[in-house]
C-alpha positions, 0 to 999 in steps of 0.5 A, spaced: 257 883 096 250 886 099 253 883 106 259 888 106 255 893 104 250 892 109 255 893 115 256 901 113 253 907 115 251 903 122 254 905 129 257 899 133 260 897 140 266 893 141 269 892 148 266 898 151 267 902 145 262 905 141 264 907 133 261 909 127 263 905 120 262 908 114 264 906 107 270 909 105 275 909 100 282 912 100 285 916 095 291 915 091 296 918 096 293 915 102 295 908 098 301 911 096 303 912 103 301 905 105 305 902 100 311 906 102 310 904 110 310 897 108 316 897 104 319 901 110 317 896 115 319 890 111 326 893 110 327 894 117 324 887 119 329 884 114 336 888 117 334 887 124 331 881 125 336 876 122 338 870 127 332 872 132 331 868 138 324 866 137 320 863 131 315 868 130 321 873 129 325 869 125 318 868 121 317 875 120 325 876 118 323 870 112 317 874 110 321 880 109 326 877 106 321 873 101 317 880 100 324 883 098 327 877 094 322 872 092 320 873 085 314 868 087 312 872 093 304 875 093 300 878 098 293 880 097 292 887 097 285 889 097 281 885 092 287 883 088 293 878 089 300 883 087 307 882 087 312 886 091 314 888 084 308 891 083 307 895 089 314 898 088 312 900 081 306 904 084 311 908 088 316 909 083 321 904 086 325 899 082 325 892 086 332 891 083 335 898 086 331 895 093 334 889 092 341 891 091 341 896 097 338 891 102 344 886 100 349 892 101 346 894 108 345 887 110 353 886 108 355 892 112 351 890 118 354 883 118 361 885 117 360 890 123 357 884 127 362 879 125 368 884 126 
């Protein structure tokens, strides 16, 4: 842990840009906002990247799908391994509600594309 602590409160230079790295812990509301943005982007990826032409975009869609629908999907959030269900609980969103809404929206998009 000492190595990580030693990197703070110092000035660094990267590609000609100088910056100061301070020790910072986000507050609860900042964390909630980040979680909401992750959920928002995941939902967009799931709804828009289905049948993507490149393997990278298809992988992004599969990751979004698993984040939303798999009970075995986990992510490293800070120093914890958590499930999307846990993250959604932190922002008062029920995973089953999100799954239902994503299924509904996906079906609407599929009908529009095939109809």
